[in-house]
N, C-alpha and C positions, 0 to 999 in steps of 0.2 A: 596378654591375653596365654591363657593355659592348651595345647594343645588338640591335645590331647579329649577336648570340648569340640573341634571341630574335624573329627570323623563323622560319630551321628545327622554330624547339622550337616557334611556334605552327601552326606547318601541319601535320608532323607529328602534334598536336593533334587539332588540326584532322578529316584524314583519318583518322585511328583514331575519332577520335569519328560521323564519319559513316560508317563499318562495326560500331562497334559496334549501332551506333545496325537499322539494315535488319538484320543481322541476328537478335536479339532483335528486332526486328518483327516476321520473316516468321516465326519460334521460337508465339513467341507470336500466331502466324495459325495455325501447323500446330497448336500446342494442341489451338485453342478448336475446331480443328474438327475433330478427333480424337473427343472426348470429345466432339463434340455429334453421333456417328456414324461422322462421312463417311469411306472408302475410303478410306485415308493414298496407297494409288495413285493416286490425282492431282497424286501434287507431282512425278506422273513419266509424265504428258500431255506428249507431247511433246516430251521429251527429248530431244537428238538425243546418240553420242557420245563423250564429249567430247573424242577422239580430232580428231576432226575441226572446231574451232573449235582447233588448231593448227591444222591442211594447214593451212586455208585465211591463216589468217594467212602459213608459210611463205608460202606459193607469192604471196602479192599480195609479202610485203617478196618474195622472189629477182627475181620481176619489175619489183618497183623500181629495183633493183642493177643490171638488164640493164639497164633504160630511164638510168639515171643514165648507167651506164662509156657506150652505145651513144653517151650525147646532148657524151657528154665526148670519145668519136670524133672522132668528129662535126663538133665543138669547134672542134678541133684538124687534122679534113683543109680543115678550111673555114675554116679561118684563116694557114693554109699552103700553099692555092691561089690566096685570095680576095685583096684587100683591101677586108672590110668592117672592122667599129669592133671590134677582140679585148675590150674593156669589154661592151659588152652580142650579141656572137655568143656567150661561153660558157655561161652564161647563159639565153640564149637556147635556144641547144640542149638544155640540161640542162633545165628545167624542158618542155623540147615533152618531150621524147624519154622522162622521167619522165609523163606524163601522161600519154604515151601507153603504156607502159607498165599502169601501175592502166589504162585501160579497153581492156586483156585479159583482162591479172588479175581484176576483175568476168565476163568474158564466162569466165571460164580456171574461175571459184572457180562461174560461174552452171552453169555442164556437170556440175561433180565434184562441185554440192548436185542437181540433177537426176539423177541417175549413182544418187546415195545414194538421194538420194525412193521409186531407181523395186527397189529392193531387197529 
């Protein structure tokens, strides 16, 4: 049997096992609390709308892609108009702009979170 096929299979099985263990344990814990007479509304305490998570992910991804694009553009400008080494110039510009974009995304996410929590 080819051993290269065992790696993806074992990876899939371990991920499935982790999720199964997490979900079954959570279910057993909730059933035990309900049997003791605890109100089921405690499971929804502090839960935000599901669309907020996706808004934050999309916002961070958009800022990251804008930062990478700006990094490539600035790297192109610098390589065209200066004599700097292009091998180090492009990655430096891309990572710098991506980092600045993620910092801006963090600030925007914080503002979005505060605006939603005030409502």
